[in-house]
C-alpha positions in Angstrom: 0.0 -0.1 0.3 1.2 3.7 -0.9 1.2 5.9 1.9 0.0 9.5 0.3 2.3 12.1 1.1 2.0 15.9 2.2 -1.7 17.5 0.5 -2.4 13.8 -0.6 0.6 13.8 -3.4 1.9 10.2 -3.6 5.5 10.1 -3.3 7.7 8.6 -6.1 8.5 4.8 -6.0 12.4 4.5 -6.3 13.5 1.7 -8.8 16.9 1.2 -7.0 17.6 -1.7 -4.9 17.6 -1.7 -1.5 21.7 -1.3 -0.2 22.2 -3.8 2.5 23.9 -2.9 5.8 27.1 -4.3 5.1 27.5 -2.6 1.6 27.4 0.7 4.0 29.7 -0.7 6.1 32.1 -1.2 3.2 31.8 1.9 2.2 32.7 4.3 5.2 35.5 1.7 5.6 36.7 2.5 2.3 36.5 -1.4 1.3 34.2 -1.1 -2.3 35.5 -1.2 -5.2 35.9 2.1 -6.7 33.0 1.9 -9.3 30.9 0.7 -6.8 31.9 3.3 -4.5 31.3 6.0 -7.2 27.6 4.8 -7.8 27.0 4.6 -4.3 28.3 8.0 -3.7 25.9 9.3 -6.5 23.0 7.7 -4.8 23.8 9.3 -1.5 23.3 12.7 -3.0 19.7 11.8 -3.8 18.7 9.9 -1.4 18.2 10.9 1.9 17.1 7.7 3.6 20.2 6.6 2.5 22.3 9.4 3.8 20.8 8.9 6.9 21.6 5.4 7.7 25.2 6.0 6.6 25.0 9.3 9.2 24.1 6.8 11.6 26.9 4.1 11.0 29.7 6.9 11.0 28.1 8.1 14.1 27.7 4.4 16.2 31.1 3.8 15.0 32.8 6.7 16.3 30.8 6.5 19.8 32.3 3.0 19.8 35.7 4.5 19.1 35.6 6.9 21.4 34.3 4.4 24.5 37.5 2.3 23.6 39.6 5.1 23.8 38.2 5.9 27.3 38.8 2.8 28.5 42.5 2.2 27.0 43.9 5.7 28.1 42.6 5.2 31.9 43.8 1.7 31.8 47.2 2.8 30.8 47.3 6.1 33.6 46.4 3.2 35.9 49.0 0.9 34.9 51.4 3.5 35.0 50.3 4.4 38.4 50.7 1.1 39.8 54.1 0.9 39.0 55.1 4.4 40.8 55.4 4.8 45.3 52.2 6.1 47.0 52.2 9.8 47.7 53.0 11.0 51.2 50.4 13.2 51.8 47.9 11.4 53.7 48.3 8.3 52.1 46.3 9.5 48.8 48.0 7.2 45.9 48.8 7.7 42.6 46.3 5.2 41.3 43.5 7.4 43.2 45.2 10.2 41.3 44.7 8.0 38.0 41.4 7.4 38.5 40.3 10.5 39.0 42.0 11.9 35.5 40.0 8.8 33.9 36.9 10.7 35.2 38.1 14.3 33.8 38.6 12.1 30.3 35.6 10.8 30.4 33.8 14.4 31.1 36.2 16.1 28.6 35.1 13.6 25.8 30.9 13.5 26.7 32.0 17.7 25.7 33.9 17.2 22.8 31.2 14.6 20.8 29.1 17.1 19.3 32.0 18.5 17.5 33.1 14.9 16.7 29.8 13.6 15.5 28.5 16.9 13.8 31.6 18.6 12.0 28.7 19.5 8.9 27.4 22.4 11.4 30.3 24.0 12.5 30.4 27.5 12.5 31.4 28.7 9.1 30.2 25.4 7.2 28.8 25.7 4.1 26.7 24.1 1.4 30.1 24.0 -0.6 31.8 22.4 1.8 29.8 19.4 1.8 31.5 18.9 -1.8 34.8 17.3 -2.8 37.1 19.6 -4.1 39.3 18.1 -6.2 41.1 14.8 -5.0 42.1 15.5 -1.7 40.9 18.1 1.0 42.5 19.2 4.7 39.9 20.6 7.3 40.7 22.0 10.1 38.0 22.6 12.9 38.8 24.9 16.1 36.8 24.6 19.5 35.1 27.7 20.5 32.9 28.2 23.7 29.8 26.8 21.8 31.0 24.3 19.5 33.7 24.8 16.6 34.1 26.5 14.3 35.8 25.6 10.3 38.6 27.6 9.7 40.1 28.9 6.6 43.7 28.3 4.8 45.7 31.0 6.1 43.4 31.6 9.6 44.5 32.9 12.5 45.7 30.7 15.7 47.7 31.2 18.8 49.4 29.0 21.7 46.4 27.1 23.4 43.5 26.8 20.4 42.1 23.1 20.2 41.9 21.9 16.5 40.6 18.8 15.4 42.2 17.6 11.4 39.9 16.1 8.8 40.5 15.2 5.5 38.1 14.4 2.9 39.1 12.7 -0.2 37.8 11.4 -3.2 39.2 8.0 -4.3 40.5 5.2 -1.8 44.3 5.7 -1.3 46.9 5.5 1.6 47.9 9.1 3.2 49.7 10.4 6.2 49.1 14.0 7.7 52.0 15.7 9.3 52.7 19.2 10.4 55.7 21.4 10.8 55.9 24.8 12.8 57.6 27.7 12.9 60.7 26.2 15.3 61.2 23.7 12.8 59.4 21.3 15.0 57.5 18.3 12.6 54.4 16.2 14.5 52.9 13.2 13.1 48.8 13.1 13.2 47.7 10.3 11.3 49.0 7.8 12.2 49.8 8.1 15.2 52.6 5.0 15.1 53.3 2.7 13.1 55.5 2.5 10.4 53.3 2.4 6.9 50.9 5.3 5.8 47.2 3.7 6.4 44.5 3.1 3.9 42.1 6.1 4.1 38.4 6.5 3.8 36.6 8.3 0.3 33.5 9.9 0.6 32.9 12.2 3.8 34.8 14.1 6.1 36.9 12.2 8.7 38.2 13.1 12.2 40.8 12.3 13.3 40.4 10.9 16.8 42.6 13.2 18.8 42.7 17.1 19.1 45.7 19.3 18.9 46.9 22.0 20.6 48.5 24.5 18.9 51.7 25.8 21.2 53.8 28.5 21.0 56.1 27.9 18.2 56.2 31.3 16.1 54.6 32.5 13.1 53.0 29.4 11.6 52.1 26.0 11.3 51.3 24.6 8.1 49.4 20.8 7.4 50.2 18.5 4.9 47.8 15.4 3.7 50.4 13.7 1.8 48.8 10.6 -0.5 49.5 8.0 -3.1 47.6 5.2 -4.6 50.0 2.4 -3.1 51.6 2.1 0.6 54.5 3.8 1.2 56.1 4.5 4.7 55.8 7.7 7.2 59.2 7.9 8.0 60.0 8.7 4.0 57.2 11.8 4.5 58.6 12.6 8.0 62.1 12.7 6.6 61.0 15.3 3.5 59.4 17.4 6.3 62.2 17.5 8.0 64.6 18.5 5.3 61.9 21.2 4.3 62.0 23.1 7.2 65.9 22.6 7.5 66.7 23.7 4.0 64.3 27.4 5.1 63.2 27.8 8.8 62.3 31.1 8.2 59.4 30.8 5.9 56.6 27.7 5.8 57.6 24.9 3.0 55.2 25.1 0.4 55.3 21.4 -1.1 57.4 18.6 0.4 60.1 17.4 -1.7 58.4 13.6 -2.7 58.1 11.5 -5.7 55.3 12.5 -9.0 53.2 9.8 -7.5 52.4 11.6 -4.3 49.8 13.8 -4.0 50.2 16.8 -1.3 47.3 19.3 0.3 48.1 21.5 2.8 46.8 24.0 5.0 48.3 26.4 6.9 47.9 28.5 10.5 49.1 32.2 11.1 50.6 32.7 14.8 52.1 35.5 16.3 56.0 36.1 15.8 
C-alpha cells in the first residue's frame, strides 16, 4: 500500500535496489571497489534516507571508538600509576590520581562529542564545504565556547587553541598527515604510530580521533596531507618534512620533496611572531 505524502501527493517509488548494511559499512571503511563506491556516492547525494543510514553508522562507529579510547587511556594511566610509589600526602596514591584523571578524561570526551559527531554544523560551514573539491582536502576545526568553527586556509591561530584535523578524499588511497611549525618541529597526526601509511576512507569528512593543541611556536604551522595510490612509509614523509624546514627555517615550506606519484594538500595557520 502506498502512503500519500503531504497534500495527498503520492511520493515516487524508487526503482533502485535496497542497499544492504554490509555494503554501507564497506563504503564507510573505504573497502568498496572504486566503481561501486562512485555509484553509491551518486545515490547518497539524492537519497536522504540512505544518507541518514550512513550518518547513523558513522556516528555509531565514532561512539564505539570513543568508548574504546577512554577505556584504553584510563587503563594506561592506572597501569603507570601502579608502577610508582605512594604519595606522602595522607595516603592519597597515584592510583587515586589516575582514577580522577580517567574521570576527567571521560568528561572532556563527553563535552567534545558534538564536535566529533557533527562537523558539518560547525560555524562557518556551508553547502559548498560538503562537496569534494579535487582529489583531497584538509579541514581544520577550532574548538569554541559553543561548539566549533571551520577554519579557512591562512586563518590566525594562537597557543592553546584546540583544533581537530580532518580530511576528505575522492578516491581510496593511502595517506598520512603531518605538520611543521615555526620552530622547525615536525609533528605526525595520522597515523599516531606505526611505520606504514594507513588506507584512507573516501567519501565524507573523516576527523582524526585526537584534538591537537597549538603551542607557542612562532609565525605559522602548516599541515600536509600526503597521499599515494600504493602503500608508503611514514618515515619517508617525515624525513621530507624535516629536510624542508631545515632548508628554509624562516618560511613555511610550500611543498615537500616527494616523488611524482605522491599528491599533497596543505593548510596553514598564521601564528603570532
